[in-house]
C-alpha positions in Angstrom: 13.7 83.9 32.7 11.2 81.5 34.1 9.2 78.7 32.6 5.6 77.8 33.2 3.6 74.6 33.2 0.1 73.7 33.8 -0.7 71.4 36.7 -3.2 68.6 36.7 -5.7 71.0 38.4 -5.2 73.8 35.8 -2.9 75.9 37.9 0.2 77.5 36.3 3.4 76.2 37.9 6.0 78.9 37.3 9.7 78.3 37.4 9.4 74.5 37.1 10.9 72.6 34.3 8.9 69.3 33.7 11.2 66.3 33.5 11.1 64.1 30.3 8.7 61.2 30.4 10.5 58.1 31.6 10.7 55.3 28.9 8.7 52.2 29.8 10.8 49.3 30.9 11.7 46.5 28.4 9.5 44.0 30.3 6.5 46.4 30.1 7.0 46.9 26.4 7.4 43.2 25.8 4.2 42.5 27.7 2.4 45.2 25.7 3.7 43.7 22.4 2.6 40.2 23.4 -0.8 41.6 24.3 -1.0 43.1 20.8 -0.2 39.8 19.3 -2.9 38.0 21.2 -5.4 40.7 20.4 -4.6 40.2 16.7 -5.9 36.7 17.0 -9.4 37.8 18.1 -11.1 36.5 14.9 -8.9 33.4 14.5 -9.4 31.5 17.7 -12.2 29.6 16.2 -9.8 28.3 13.6 -8.4 26.0 16.3 -11.8 24.2 16.7 -11.1 21.7 13.8 -7.6 21.2 15.2 -9.0 20.2 18.5 -11.6 18.0 16.8 -8.9 16.3 14.8 -6.9 15.9 18.0 -9.7 14.0 19.6 -10.0 11.7 16.5 -6.3 11.1 16.5 -6.2 10.2 20.2 -9.0 7.7 19.7 -7.1 5.9 16.9 -3.9 6.0 19.0 -5.5 4.1 21.9 -4.3 0.5 22.5 -7.7 -0.8 23.6 -11.2 0.0 22.4 -13.0 2.4 24.7 -16.8 2.1 25.5 -19.2 4.3 23.6 -21.3 6.0 26.3 -18.6 7.6 28.4 -17.2 9.3 25.3 -20.7 10.5 24.3 -21.3 11.7 27.8 -18.0 13.5 27.9 -18.8 15.3 24.6 -22.3 16.3 25.9 -21.0 17.6 29.2 -18.1 19.6 27.7 -20.4 21.0 25.0 -23.0 22.1 27.5 -20.4 23.6 29.7 -19.0 25.7 26.9 -22.5 26.9 25.9 -23.3 27.7 29.5 -20.1 29.8 29.9 -21.0 31.7 26.7 -24.5 32.5 27.9 -23.3 33.6 31.3 -21.0 36.1 29.6 -17.7 34.5 30.6 -14.6 36.0 28.9 -12.6 34.4 26.2 -10.1 33.2 28.7 -12.8 30.8 29.9 -14.8 30.1 26.8 -11.8 29.3 24.5 -10.4 26.4 26.5 -14.0 25.1 27.0 -14.6 25.3 23.2 -11.4 23.4 22.5 -12.1 20.8 25.1 -15.7 20.3 23.7 -14.3 19.9 20.2 -11.7 17.4 21.5 -14.3 15.4 23.3 -16.5 15.5 20.2 -13.7 14.1 18.1 -13.4 11.1 20.5 -17.1 10.5 20.4 -17.6 10.7 16.6 -14.6 8.5 15.9 -16.1 5.9 18.2 -19.5 6.3 16.6 -18.0 5.9 13.2 -16.3 2.7 14.2 -19.5 1.3 15.5 -21.4 2.3 12.4 -19.1 0.7 9.8 -18.6 -2.5 11.7 -18.8 -5.5 9.4 -17.7 -9.1 9.3 -14.0 -9.7 8.7 -12.9 -12.9 6.9 -10.9 -15.4 8.9 -7.6 -16.8 7.6 -8.8 -20.0 5.9 -6.4 -22.8 5.7 -7.7 -24.2 2.4 -8.7 -22.5 -0.8 -12.4 -21.7 -1.1 -15.0 -20.7 -3.7 -16.2 -17.1 -3.8 -19.3 -16.0 -5.7 -20.3 -12.4 -6.0 -20.6 -9.2 -8.0 -17.7 -7.1 -9.3 -18.2 -3.7 -7.7 -15.2 -1.9 -9.1 -11.8 -2.4 -10.7 -9.0 -1.7 -8.2 -5.4 -0.6 -8.9 -3.3 -3.6 -10.0 -0.9 -5.3 -7.6 2.4 -7.1 -8.2 0.6 -10.4 -8.8 -1.9 -9.1 -11.3 -5.2 -7.2 -11.8 -7.4 -6.6 -8.7 -11.1 -6.1 -8.3 -13.5 -5.3 -5.5 -16.2 -7.9 -5.0 -19.5 -7.9 -3.2 -19.6 -11.6 -2.2 -22.9 -13.4 -2.1 -21.6 -16.8 -1.0 -18.2 -18.0 0.3 -17.8 -21.7 0.8 -17.1 -22.4 4.5 -18.6 -19.1 5.8 -22.1 -18.6 7.1 -24.0 -15.6 5.7 -23.5 -13.6 8.9 -19.7 -14.2 8.6 -19.5 -13.2 5.0 -17.7 -9.8 4.5 -19.6 -7.0 2.7 -16.6 -6.4 0.3 -13.5 -8.2 -0.7 -10.5 -7.2 -2.7 -9.4 -10.0 -5.0 -6.3 -10.5 -7.2 -7.4 -12.3 -10.3 -5.5 -14.3 -12.9 -7.4 -13.0 -15.9 -5.5 -11.1 -18.6 -8.0 -8.3 -18.2 -10.0 -7.8 -15.0 -13.7 -8.5 -15.1 -15.8 -5.3 -15.5 -18.1 -3.8 -12.8 -21.5 -5.4 -12.8 -20.4 -8.9 -13.7 -21.3 -11.9 -11.6 -18.2 -14.1 -11.1 -17.1 -17.3 -9.5 -13.5 -17.4 -8.1 -11.4 -20.2 -6.6 -9.1 -18.4 -4.2 -7.2 -18.2 -1.0 -9.0 -16.0 1.4 -7.4 -14.0 4.3 -8.3 -11.0 6.5 -6.9 -7.7 5.5 -3.1 -7.7 6.1 -1.6 -6.2 9.2 1.1 -3.5 8.9 4.4 -4.7 7.2 6.3 -3.7 10.3 5.6 -2.0 13.7 4.4 1.6 13.0 3.9 1.1 9.3 0.8 2.0 7.3 -2.2 -0.1 8.6 -4.1 -1.3 5.6 -6.3 -3.3 7.9 -7.6 -0.2 9.6 -8.2 1.5 6.3 -10.0 -1.6 5.0 -12.2 -1.7 8.1 -13.6 1.8 7.4 -14.3 0.8 3.8 -16.2 -2.3 4.9 -13.4 -4.3 3.1 -13.5 -7.5 5.1 -10.8 -9.6 3.4 -8.4 -10.1 0.5 -8.5 -13.0 -1.9 -5.8 -14.4 -4.2 -7.3 -16.2 -7.2 -5.8 -19.6 -8.1 -7.3 -19.6 -11.6 -9.3 -17.4 -14.0 -12.7 -16.1 -13.0 -15.8 -17.8 -14.3 -19.4 -16.5 -14.7 -21.7 -17.0 -11.8 -25.5 -17.2 -11.8 -26.8 -15.1 -8.9 -30.0 -13.5 -7.8 -30.3 -9.8 -8.8 -28.4 -7.6 -6.3 -30.0 -4.9 -4.2 -30.8 -1.6 -5.9 -28.0 0.3 -4.1 -25.4 -2.2 -5.2 -26.8 -2.0 -8.8 -26.5 1.8 -8.7 -22.9 1.6 -7.5 -22.0 -0.9 -10.1 -23.7 1.1 -12.8 -21.7 4.2 -11.9 -18.5 2.3 -11.7 -19.3 0.7 -15.1 -19.6 4.1 -16.6 -16.3 5.1 -15.1 -14.5 2.0 -16.3 -16.0 2.4 -19.8 -14.8 6.0 -19.9 -11.3 5.0 -18.8 -11.2 2.3 -21.4 -12.2 4.8 -24.1 -9.5 7.3 -23.0 -6.8 4.6 -23.1 -8.0 3.4 -26.5 -7.6 6.9 -27.9 -4.3 7.9 -26.3 -2.5 4.5 -25.8 -1.5 3.0 -22.5 1.3 5.4 -21.8 -0.5 8.8 -21.9 -3.9 7.2 -21.8 -3.2 5.3 -18.6 -2.2 8.6 -16.9 -5.2 10.4 -18.3 -7.5 7.6 -17.1 -6.1 7.7 -13.6 -6.4 11.5 -13.5 -10.0 11.4 -14.8 -11.6 8.3 -13.4 -9.2 7.1 -10.7 -8.6 3.8 -12.5 -4.9 2.9 -12.4 -5.3 -0.5 -14.2 -3.4 0.8 -17.3 -0.5 2.6 -15.4 2.9 1.2 -16.0 4.6 0.4 -12.6 7.9 1.8 -13.9 6.2 5.0 -14.9 4.6 5.3 -11.5 8.1 5.0 -10.0 9.4 7.7 -12.3 6.5 10.0 -11.1 7.4 9.3 -7.5 11.1 9.9 -8.0 10.4 13.2 -9.7 7.8 14.4 -7.0 4.9 14.3 -9.5 3.1 11.2 -8.2 0.4 13.4 -6.5 -0.9 14.3 -9.9 -1.9 10.7 -10.5 -4.2 10.4 -7.5 -7.6 12.2 -7.3 -7.3 14.9 -4.7 -8.7 18.3 -3.7 -6.3 19.9 -6.1 -8.0 18.1 -9.0 -11.4 19.1 -7.7 -10.3 22.7 -7.4 -8.9 22.8 -10.9 -12.0 21.2 -12.5 -14.4 23.3 -10.5 -12.3 26.4 -11.0 -12.2 25.9 -14.8 -16.0 25.5 -14.9 -16.4 28.6 -12.7 -14.2 30.8 -14.9 -15.5 29.4 -18.2 -19.2 30.1 -17.2 -18.4 33.5 -15.8 -16.6 34.4 -19.1 -19.5 33.2 -21.2 -22.0 35.2 -19.1 -19.9 38.3 -19.3 -19.5 37.9 -23.1 -23.3 38.1 -23.5 -24.3 41.6 -22.4 -28.0 40.8 -22.4 -27.5 37.9 -20.0 -24.9 39.7 -17.9 -27.4 42.5 -17.1 -30.0 40.1 -16.0 -28.3 37.4 -13.9 -25.5 37.5 -11.3 -22.7 36.0 -13.3 -20.5 35.2 -10.4 -23.2 33.2 -8.6 -24.2 31.4 -11.8 -20.5 30.5 -12.3 -20.4 29.3 -8.6 -23.3 27.0 -9.3 -21.5 25.7 -12.4 -18.3 25.1 -10.4 -20.3 23.3 -7.7 -22.0 21.0 -10.2 -18.8 20.3 -12.0 -17.1 19.3 -8.7 -20.0 17.0 -7.9 -19.9 15.4 -11.4 -16.2 14.9 -11.2 -16.6 13.4 -7.7 -18.9 10.7 -9.2 -16.8 10.1 -12.3 -13.5 9.9 -10.4 -14.8 7.6 -7.7 -12.9 9.7 -5.1 -13.9 9.9 -1.5 -16.2 12.9 -0.6 -13.6 14.7 1.4 -11.7 15.4 -1.8 -14.5 17.7 -3.0 -15.5 19.3 0.3 -12.9 22.1 0.2 -13.8 23.2 -3.3 -17.5 23.0 -2.5 -17.1 25.2 0.5 -15.4 27.8 -1.6 -18.2 27.9 -4.1 -20.8 28.0 -1.4 -19.0 31.0 0.1 -19.4 32.8 -3.3 -23.1 31.9 -3.3 -23.4 33.4 0.3 -21.5 36.5 -0.7 -18.5 35.5 1.4 -14.9 35.5 0.4 -14.1 32.2 -1.1 -10.4 31.6 -0.2 -10.1 32.2 3.5 -8.7 30.3 6.5 -12.2 30.2 7.9 -13.6 28.4 4.8 -10.7 25.9 5.1 -11.5 25.4 8.8 -15.2 24.7 8.0 -14.1 22.2 5.3 -11.8 20.4 7.7 -14.5 20.3 10.4 -17.0 18.8 7.9 -14.5 16.2 6.7 -13.7 15.0 10.2 -17.4 14.9 11.1 -18.1 12.7 8.1 -14.9 10.6 8.2 -13.0 11.0 11.4 -10.6 8.2 10.3 -9.2 10.6 7.7 -7.1 12.2 10.4 -4.7 9.3 10.3 -4.4 9.1 6.5 -1.5 10.7 4.6 -3.9 12.2 2.0 -5.9 14.3 4.5 -2.8 15.4 6.4 -0.9 16.5 3.3 -3.9 18.0 1.6 -5.0 20.2 4.4 -1.4 21.1 5.5 -0.6 22.3 1.9 -3.9 24.2 1.6 -3.5 25.9 4.9 0.0 27.0 3.9 -1.2 28.4 0.6 -4.1 30.2 2.2 -1.7 31.7 4.8 0.5 32.8 1.9 -2.4 34.5 0.2 -3.2 36.3 3.5 0.4 37.5 3.8 0.8 38.4 0.1 1.3 42.2 -0.2 -1.4 44.0 -2.1 0.3 46.1 -4.8 -1.5 49.2 -6.2 -2.7 48.9 -9.7 -0.7 50.8 -12.3 -2.5 53.6 -14.2 -1.9 54.0 -17.9 1.2 51.9 -17.8 2.5 50.7 -21.3 1.4 47.1 -22.0 4.9 45.8 -22.5 5.8 47.0 -19.0 2.6 45.5 -17.6 3.4 42.2 -19.4 6.9 42.0 -17.9 5.7 42.9 -14.4 2.8 40.5 -14.3 4.8 37.7 -15.9 7.4 38.2 -13.2 4.8 38.4 -10.5 3.2 35.2 -11.7 6.5 33.3 -11.9 7.4 34.5 -8.4 4.0 33.5 -7.0 4.2 30.1 -8.6 7.7 29.5 -7.2 6.7 30.6 -3.8 3.5 28.7 -3.8 5.3 25.5 -4.8 7.9 26.1 -2.2 5.4 26.7 0.6 3.2 23.8 -0.3 6.2 21.5 -0.6 7.6 22.6 2.7 4.2 22.1 4.4 3.8 18.5 3.1 7.5 17.5 3.5 7.1 16.2 7.1 4.3 13.9 6.0 6.1 12.7 2.9 9.2 11.8 4.9 7.3 10.0 7.7 4.8 8.1 5.5 6.6 7.5 2.3 10.3 7.8 3.4 11.2 9.3 0.1 12.2 12.8 -0.8 12.3 13.9 -4.4 15.2 16.4 -4.3 14.1 18.1 -7.5 10.4 17.9 -6.9 10.0 21.7 -6.6 11.6 22.2 -10.1 9.5 19.4 -11.6 6.3 20.8 -10.2 7.1 24.3 -11.3 7.8 23.0 -14.8 4.6 20.9 -15.1 2.2 23.2 -13.2 1.2 25.3 -16.2 0.6 22.2 -18.4 -1.3 20.4 -15.7 -3.5 23.3 -14.5 -4.2 25.1 -17.7 -4.0 22.4 -20.3 -4.3 18.8 -19.1 -7.0 19.1 -16.5 -9.4 21.4 -18.5 -8.9 19.3 -21.6 -9.6 16.1 -19.7 -12.7 17.6 -18.2 -14.1 18.6 -21.6 -12.9 15.4 -23.2 -14.5 13.2 -20.5 -17.7 15.2 -20.8 -17.9 14.9 -24.6 -16.4 11.5 -25.1 -19.7 9.6 -24.5 -21.1 11.6 -27.5 -18.1 10.8 -29.6 -16.8 14.4 -29.5 -14.0 14.2 -27.0 -11.2 13.3 -29.4 -9.7 16.9 -29.9 -9.7 17.6 -26.2 -8.2 14.2 -25.3 -5.5 14.7 -27.9 -4.6 18.0 -26.3 -4.5 16.4 -22.9 -2.3 13.6 -24.2 0.2 16.1 -25.6 0.3 17.8 -22.2 0.7 14.5 -20.4 3.6 13.5 -22.7 5.3 16.8 -21.8 4.7 16.2 -18.1 6.1 12.6 -18.4 9.2 13.8 -20.3 9.9 16.4 -17.5 9.3 13.7 -14.9 11.7 11.2 -16.6 14.4 13.8 -17.0 14.1 15.0 -13.4 14.0 11.4 -12.0 17.2 10.6 -14.0 19.2 13.4 -12.4 22.0 12.3 -9.9 20.7 12.1 -6.4 17.0 12.6 -7.5 15.7 10.6 -4.6 16.8 10.3 -1.0 15.4 7.7 1.4 14.6 9.0 4.9 13.9 6.8 7.8 10.7 7.4 9.7 10.9 9.3 13.0 9.1 7.9 16.1 5.3 8.0 15.8 4.8 10.9 18.3 7.0 13.2 16.2 4.6 13.6 13.3 1.8 15.2 15.5 4.5 17.6 16.8 5.3 18.6 13.2 1.6 18.8 12.3 1.0 21.3 15.1 4.1 23.3 14.1 2.8 23.6 10.5 -0.7 24.6 11.8 0.7 27.2 14.2 2.8 28.7 11.4 -0.4 28.9 9.2 -3.1 29.8 11.7 -1.3 32.3 14.0 -1.3 35.9 12.6 1.8 37.9 13.2 5.6 37.3 13.7 5.0 34.9 16.5 3.9 32.3 13.9 7.6 31.5 13.3 7.7 29.9 16.8 6.1 26.9 15.1 8.9 26.5 12.6 11.2 24.4 14.7 8.3 22.1 15.6 7.3 21.9 11.9 10.8 20.6 11.2 10.6 17.9 14.0 10.4 15.0 11.5 13.6 16.1 9.8 15.5 17.0 13.0 14.5 14.2 15.4 17.2 11.6 15.9 16.4 8.1 14.6 16.6 5.0 16.6 19.0 2.3 15.5 17.7 0.0 12.7 16.7 -3.5 13.9 19.1 -6.4 13.2 16.4 -8.6 11.9 12.9 -8.2 10.4 10.5 -11.0 10.0 7.2 -10.4 8.1 3.7 -11.2 9.1 3.3 -15.0 9.0 7.0 -15.7 9.1 7.3 -16.3 5.3 9.9 -13.5 4.6 12.8 -12.0 6.5 15.6 -9.5 6.1 18.7 -8.8 8.3 21.0 -5.8 8.6 24.5 -6.2 7.1 26.8 -3.2 6.6 24.0 -0.7 6.5 21.9 -2.7 4.0 18.8 -4.9 4.4 19.7 -8.4 3.0 16.5 -10.1 1.9 16.3 -13.8 2.7 13.7 -14.6 -0.1 14.1 -12.3 -3.1 10.9 -11.5 -4.9 8.6 -12.8 -2.1 6.3 -10.3 -0.4 8.3 -7.6 -2.0 5.9 -4.8 -1.1 6.3 -5.6 2.6 10.1 -5.7 2.2 10.1 -2.3 0.5 7.8 -0.7 3.1 10.0 -2.0 6.0 13.3 -1.1 4.4 12.2 2.4 3.4 10.8 3.0 6.9 14.1 2.2 8.4 16.1 4.1 5.8 17.7 1.0 4.4 18.4 -0.2 0.9 17.0 -3.7 0.2 19.5 -6.1 -1.4 19.0 -9.7 -2.5 21.0 -12.3 -0.5 23.8 -14.0 -2.4 23.2 -17.5 -3.7 26.4 -18.8 -2.1 26.4 -19.6 1.5 22.7 -20.6 1.7 21.0 -24.0 1.6 17.4 -23.7 0.4 14.7 -26.3 -0.3 11.1 -26.0 -1.4 9.9 -25.2 2.2 12.8 -23.5 3.9 16.1 -21.7 3.6 19.0 -21.5 6.1 22.5 -20.0 6.1 25.4 -22.4 6.0 27.0 -20.6 8.9 26.2 -17.8 11.3 28.6 -15.6 9.4 26.4 -15.8 6.3 23.2 -14.7 8.1 21.6 -14.8 11.5 18.1 -16.1 10.5 16.7 -19.3 9.0 13.2 -19.6 7.5 10.7 -22.4 7.2 7.6 -21.3 5.2 5.9 -24.6 4.7 2.4 -24.9 6.0 3.3 -28.1 7.8 5.8 -28.0 10.7 9.3 -29.3 10.0 10.4 -32.6 11.3 12.6 -32.8 14.4 15.7 -33.3 12.2 14.8 -30.4 9.9 14.1 -28.1 12.9 17.4 -29.2 14.5 19.2 -28.3 11.2 17.6 -24.9 11.2 18.6 -24.2 14.8 22.2 -25.3 14.1 22.4 -22.9 11.2 21.1 -19.7 12.7 20.6 -17.8 15.9 17.0 -17.0 15.0 14.6 -19.5 13.4 11.2 -18.4 11.9 8.6 -21.2 11.3 5.3 -20.5 9.6 3.6 -23.5 11.3 3.0 -24.1 15.0 5.6 -26.1 16.8 4.9 -27.9 20.1 8.3 -29.5 21.0 11.8 -28.1 20.3 14.8 -30.4 19.9 17.9 -30.0 22.0 19.7 -28.2 19.2 17.3 -25.3 19.5 18.4 -24.5 23.1 19.8 -21.0 23.3 18.2 -20.1 19.9 15.2 -17.8 19.4 12.5 -19.8 17.7 9.4 -18.0 16.5 6.5 -20.1 15.2 3.0 -19.7 13.7 1.4 -19.1 17.1 3.8 -16.1 17.7 3.0 -14.6 14.3 -0.7 -15.1 14.6 -0.6 -13.3 18.0 1.9 -10.6 17.1 2.1 -10.0 13.3 5.4 -8.8 11.9 8.4 -8.5 14.3 11.6 -6.5 14.5 14.5 -7.8 16.5 17.4 -5.9 18.1 20.4 -7.8 19.5 21.0 -7.0 23.2 23.9 -8.8 24.7 23.3 -12.5 24.5 19.5 -12.1 23.8 17.1 -10.3 21.6 14.6 -7.5 22.1 11.4 -7.8 20.0 9.0 -5.2 18.7 5.7 -6.7 17.4 3.2 -5.1 15.2 0.4 -6.1 17.6 1.9 -3.9 20.3 1.4 -0.8 18.2 -2.1 -1.8 16.9 -3.5 -2.8 20.2 -6.8 -4.6 20.7 -9.0 -2.8 18.2 -11.9 -3.9 15.9 -9.6 -3.9 12.9 -6.6 -5.6 14.5 -7.4 -9.2 13.6 -4.3 -11.2 12.7 -3.8 -14.1 10.3 -1.3 -15.2 7.7 -1.6 -11.9 5.9 -2.6 -11.7 2.2 -0.8 -14.0 -0.2 1.1 -12.1 -2.8 
């Protein structure tokens, strides 16, 4: 018996048995599989444009010296034109994609520099003597440890020329209740520039203040008094009028619900935190619920989404109207308007509303609302408007969480709808699916924001997932909708029922938070990783979210970089900006030299280093009105002199004999013989370098100054720091 086969030319080949086709080699199959993974990204490469834009913004803020403007603008123009030219010449994606990313990166550098030039405003000097400030109260800020705080538009500051007067100041006042927006006040206060970071690498309030045109901080030495000033410009009047409405609404909410629930409701509605109990805020942080108190994109989405679904339901419930208007688009307009109104009432920055607004605009344009492309557009718009947002924890956490949730939606399996299934079965199935989706969404969002919470806040709420799962239904379906309706109707005197409902939901949320925060090991302090580690984690999170296919998990080890990266040894001594406070390392704890002084800076530094701050013992220390020194080197390694006048030679010699390191707030010109071999830091050092960390190395010390991290930038002016 013979076999036959047909050759390539159509001839029959008798008696030949065709061999089995050889299997492709592993390397060839791997290359083919990798090619398939790359092809799957064909519609997602543009998602990396805002990443490149944000990278350019981040590099600009990481520079140690201020770059000139025109080279950055020229670079952005050249790279942008090169990218467009390559597209018009028909170049492949291998060429156009890198050019697009390079153009976006250069654009990020340029817009960050342009934004810095645009918002430039006078910064107050560190004035040696108290001064008189006259101005308008623009808004009520969150209270500090020393009392209520307000934002002032100064008209006159004694000792400063008009061109040296800052546009805005933040002032701590001694009044029992803060003055309301729109009042003209006169304040006798100590004035300083915005404070530098509490320690090298810590949060830079001065940079944040620079982009808000906040040119100084004042500490009132007495109660405010009325001032008689010329009428302010119309823009300032409009801002104060809006802030006055916000403050009045917050006051009404607190009056109806009390300071406990009402303070939380006011913070969630208007952004005013003046009535929040600090202990309650700590409870919310320890339970992982503090994000609910601050106005964010989540709040905007809940309010806008509630308006969207309510209007769509009302349109659908009226058949005559449903047949004549596109209900979905009408609801999208309602959601867009609700988001804008809430943006004004809450006083939140515009980026908080952009993501929700993009979703409603997508509905109006007949596009899918929740997509990664919509999120990319929102991120691009935010960075174009406020490139400084890239270095803020709020932007980083918000967009990381949103990207993770959108990626979860994309990967969520589409189940077929059941036909004629009994309603009890449907109820059980859909309840289980909702619970599973809620658990997974909280887990994904928590995992995406964890690197940023560890790096910026150095605190991990161990039961935060459980607390958020327990409070999410009350927050999303009861508290926020009820607050939205209550705030809308309260000026008419009709908001009481809705505010009452919101108050009951808030009480439930607080009870869950208090129970969670009281569990053993509820909070774990985590030291910050080196600064370059967070961008690695950010890119890892973004790769997991933006890449489509199994290769996305290559980003997981990078996303965990903050958690896995080894920490450097904690410094032996920390001395705060101005030399008025210090702490030293002893048996794994931070021993604070002056308990209760500049406590915020102490907490920031100790948490950043993963240390627990402890008050120094009373025994073993000799303290006066202007200084404090250990009785022996065994008691402590640092002595402080916080008096504005320099110590006498005898006093300075005593400090040097008592400690290895001496910190003096005032400038010192001549050191006595007793200070030989001691490290003496004076006011000149602190004015030049800010806060300092010291590591013992052999017989000497290695110093890390705040100024080294900040560099020579427009916002890096140093002074005594704000008085607390």
